Structures are given as structure tokens and as C-alpha cells.
N, C-alpha and C positions, 0 to 999 in steps of 0.2 A: 504494500500500500504506500502510495506516495506521501512523503512528509507534508503535512499541512492540508491535505485533501480531506474534505468532509466525508464522513461515513454516511451511506444512504440507507434508507429502509430496505432497499432491494438486497443489500449486503447482509443485513440482519436476517431477512427472510431466508436467504440462501443458507446462512449458517445454521439456522434452526429447522430448516426444511418445512417452512410454512409459506403461505402466500403473502404478498406485499400488503394486500388489503387487511389480512389478519394482524400484521405488524402495526399498520396504521390505526386500526381500531383499538389495539392494546395500548398504544401510546396516548390515545385519546380517552383511555379508561372506559371503554364501551362496556355496558352491563351485559351485552350479548355474549361476551366471551367468558369461558371458564376462568376462575380466579387464578388457577395454577398456570394456565397458558399465559395470562397477562403477566404473572410474576416472572416467568422465564424470559419473556420478551423484554420486559423492562430491565431486568438484570443484564441481559445481553447488550442492550442499548447502552447501559452505563459502562460495561466492560469495554465496549468498542468506542467509547467516547462520542456517541451519537449526539449531534446537535441538529435541531429542526432546521430545515431549509425554509427560512422565513419568506424568501422571495417566491419560491414555488407555492408555499401555502397562500401567500397573498394573491398570486395569480389564480389559484384554484377558487379562492373566495370571490375575488373581483374579476369577473370574466370580461374579456374584450369582445366576446362573441365573434371572433375572427379566427380563421384557420389559415395556415400557410401551406402551400403546395409547391413542390419542386419537381420538375420533370426535365428530362434531357433536352427535349425540343417541343415547343408549342405547336409548330407547323405540322408535325407528324399527325396523320389521320388517327392513328391508334391513341396517342396521348391526348389529342383533342377530344376523342370520345371519352377517355377517362375523366378529363376535366369537366366535360358536360355532366357526367354522372355525379361527380363530386359537387359541382355547383348546384345542380338541381336538388340533390338530397340535403346539402348544407342549408340552402335557402329555405327549404321546407321546414327545417328545424330551427330557423331563426339565426343562422350564422352567415357571415360574409366570408369570402375567400380571397386571399392574396396569392397570386400565381407568379412564380419565378421559373426561369429556365436556366439550366446549367450550361447549355450549348455543348454538352458532352465533355465538359472540363471539370476536373475535381476541384480546381482552385475556385471556379465560379460557384460550384456546389457548396463549398465551405462558406464563401461570402454570402450566398443566399441564405444559408442557415443563420449566420450572424445577424443579417438584416431582419429576418423574420422574427427571431427571438428578441431582438432589440425593440421590435414593434409590438412586443407582448402578445403575440398570437397565443391562443389557448392550446394549440397542438399543431403538429406537422404531419403532412403526408409526403413521403419522399420516394422517388424512383431514381436509382443511382445512374450516374453518367458512365459512359464506356471507359473513362480513364480511372474510375474509382477502384483502386486495388489496395488501398490502405484505409483504415476505418476509425482512426482516432477521433475524428470529429463526431462520429456517431456514438462512440463509447462515451464521449464527453456529454452529449445530450442525455444519454441514459443515466450517467452518474449524477447529473443535475436534476434528475427526476422530471424532465420535460417530456410530456406525452408525445409520442410519434409512432406512426405506422409506416412500414415499408411496403411498396407494392410493385409488382411486375419484376423490376430489376432489384434484387434484394441481396443482403448478406446474411447467410444462414447462421453465423455465430453471434449476431447481435440479439440479445434476449428480449426482443419486442415482437409484437404481433406483425404478421406478414400476410399479404394477399397476393397469390401467384396463380398462374395457370399450370395445368398439368403439361408442362413443356416437354418432358420426356415422353409422355403418352401421345402428344400431338405429333412429335417427330417420328415416333414408332409407327403411327398410323400412315403417314405419308410415305415412309420408306417401305413399309409392308405393301402399300398399294403399288409401288414401283416393282417390288420383287414379284408380286402376284401377276404382273404383266410381263414377266419373263426377264427383266433386267437383273443382272448380277453384279456388274462392275459399276457401283454407284458411289459417286463422290459426295462429300459433305463440305460445304463452304461455311466456316465458322467465323464468328466475330472474335474479338479479343478473348484469350483463354480464361482470364479472370472473371469475365462477365457471367453472371448466374445463368442467364438464358443460353449462353454458348455451351456451358457445361451440361445443362439439362437436356438440350436438344441433341447434343452429341451422344449423350447417354441413351436416348431413344433410338438414334441411328444405329449405334452399335448393338443394341438389344435385338433390333429387327434382323440385322445381318446374322447375328449368332443363332437366332431361332431358325433361320432358313439355311443354316449350314454354310454361309458364305464367309470365306476367310477374310480377316481384316487386313487391309492393305493401307499402311500408314500414309503412303504418298497420296492416297485419295482423300485425305483430310487436309483441306487447304484453309488458309486464314486470310482475313481482310480486316483492316482497321475501320471498316464501315464508311470510309470516305469514298467519293466518286472515283478518285484516282486508284485507291486500293481495290475497289470492286472491278475496275477495268483491267487492272494488272492480274487479278486472280482469274478473270475470264480467259486471258491469254495463256496463263500457266496451265490451265486445265486442258486447253487444246494441244499443248506440248507434251502432255503425259503420254507414255507408251506402255501398254496400249491405251488408247483414248477411252475415257469413261463412257458407258452407255447411257447413264442418267446422272443428273446432278441435283442435289437437294441443298438449297440455300437457307441459311438461318432465318432471314427475314426477306419479305417481298422486295423492298427497295434494292437489295443486293441482286436478287434474281432478275429484276427488270434491267439493271445496269449490265448484268452478264448477257442477257438476251440481246440487248442493243448492240453490245460489242461483238457478239457472235454473228449477228446479221451483217456487220461490216466485213467479216471474214468469210461470208458465204455459207455459214453453218445454218442448217434448217432445223428448226425445233417443231415437232419432236422427231422428224425423220432421221436426222443425224445423231442428235442427243436429246433425250427427254429432260425436262426441267420442272422443278417444283420449288415453292417458297413456303413462307409461314407468316401469317398475320391477317391475310385477306384484305390488304390495302386496296382501295378503290381502283388504283392503277392496274392491279393484277387482272381485273375483269375486262379491261379495255385494250391492253396490249395485244399484239398479234404474234403468235397465238395467245389466247387467254391463258392465264397461269393457274395451274393446279396449286393449291395452297391449304393452309389450315386457318380456319376462322377462330378468332378469340374475341369475346364480347367485352370491349374496352369500357363501354358505358356501365355494364354490370360490375366490372372490377372497381371502377371509381365509386360507384354507389355503395358497394360492400365495404370498401376501405374506409370511407368517411363515416359510414354508419357505425362501424366498430369503434373508430376513434371517438365519436360523439357519445357512444354508449359508455366508453371508459370514462370520459370527462364527466358524464352525468351519474356515474356510479351504478350504471345498469349492466355493466359487464365486469368480469374479473380483471384485475390489473395484471394477472399472470398472462404471459404471451400465448396467443393462439395462432395456428396456421390455417388459413382459409385457401383452399385450392379449387379453382374453377376448371371445368372441362372444356375441351376444344372440339371443333368439328372439321372433318376432312371435306374439302371442296374440290371435286375433280373437274378439271377443265382440259382443253385441247392440248396443252403443252406436254401432257404425259399420255395422251390418247391418240387414236387414229393411226396407229402403227401396227404392222403385223406382229403377232406374238412371237417372242424369241424363245429358243430352246436352251 
């Protein structure tokens, strides 16, 4: 424990194996708790030199009725859908929303958090940037007992509530679809390795290959930094692989659309020469030629559930102990992986 750092109720709860809400009630001398439970908690608090976080208590008592939201990019159709779900639900419950974007930079993400906390928002909803591979700023929020929920792009080791999709399951669905259409040499285009959705979608990709008895070929796992330049470079790298992949699954639709555009310049026909699939069901996926096979994920529902859980925590209607909410996805089959003769 760092010298001079305040002990939190979360640390007391962890030491005693009880919930944070139980610690909170004990320190407020709640008559609902057994006297022996209260005694143990109060003694532990004294031993650990616990001092109440007066700022956090003040914020809980005097609400700003405002929530902070941080997303990687506001212009993304998916995150715009999440924000719509957040705003509609928050407004219904009497809250306003302050929205910030990190522009996929960890430095901006940290600055956004500082700005929103300084503005005394009641809680935060955060989806991490592609650069975020260290998490001290999130641990600091947790230690300061500031309520926040992570959604979509999360960090598994932060002990707060999270709302995610079944990313591994969605990736498994799309790769299984390609396998069932006879493809065996299937490449996966991943984002940065530290990104939660990169890891989970790779997990689903590998599981599908293993279940169908397809040997894992590491050179078929390619990476992009999710920039246009990075996406075009990976499109060309795939064409140079020997032998060339029969199908390619991209981690998100924008990558798949960039790959498709670059391949057309090289005379590659989709799906005749290479089948292609993405993930997200971005509106662009349905209007490119050929339309893109993808995995639909309900962003509006994710935003709605994330903010509902945060508000339930703030209103004492949900446990302060972290929960994991996982939403299912839906495979959307389009021409980019269809209309080709079955392969043997």
C-alpha cells in the first residue's frame, strides 16, 4: 500500500470477504446488520486506519444529476448508438450526460476523466481507447470510490461492473459459417493485441478452427492499428501470403471495408477470389459491393444497460459489488461470403 494513500471501503470489504455495501452500512451503524458483523468491520477499519472519503460522501449526498461518458470516437455508428441508449435512459431518469471522446488516445482518455471528475459528475461510463494498455488511471478512480462502469472495450482486472458483448461467441459464429461453406484457410485480421475485443474475437476464431479440425497457422493472424493506413497495409500483406487465404475475417467492419476497397484496386473479386467477413454490422457493411457478411451487436441496448446499472448503483438499487453483463450477437450473412461454389 502506498504511503499516505487513503484506505477505501473496497479494501476493507476484500479483507473481510464481505460486500462494499455491507462495509458501508456497518460504518454507518445500520441496525440491519448483525452486531458481530458490525464489530468486525469497525475493528478492521480502525486497524487499517480507514478515514471516510468526505468528498465522495459529499458527492453521493449532493448529486449533480450529470453523468460522464467517454468513448473512443463519437462519429462511429456503433458508439453513436451506445450514446443514444445512454442519453435516452439517463434523461428518462432525470440525468444529463456529458460526452467526451478519447480519439483512440490514452492521454486524451486520462484528460477526459480528469475533466469529468472535476465537473463533479455522479458517475462515469467508459469505453477504452485502442492505445489503453496501462490502467493506473482506472485503478485511481476505483480507489477514490468514484462510481464507473466499463462497456464494450473493457479491462477485465478492474473490479467494477462491465457490459460487453459475447465477442468470442460472435467471432465463432462467423468463422463457423465460413468453415461450413467449405473454406479452411481462413485469416483473422486483429486490432491491437491488448484490446479486449481483439483478444475475445481471436478466441472465437481459434475455437471454431479447433472444433473443425483445422490446424492453426500463425501467419494467418494479421494485425492492424485500426488506422486507414494500417488497414490498407494488412490488405496487401494478406495477398502476399503463400498460399493465399480462402477467406478473411476482420475484427470490425471498418477494417473489412478498407480491405475490400484495397483488394478491388488489385483486381481481387470478393467472394470469388477471397471470401470476406467483418463484425459490428456498421451501416456501410450493407451498402458496399458486395454487401458484407458481419455480426450485429445492439449498441443502443448496450448503452441502455450500462447506464441503467450505473444509475441503479448510484440510487442504491443494485449491489456495489461488480457484475458482468454480456449481450449476445447475431450473425448477418451477406454476399461477401456467399454465391460461390462449395469447396472441398
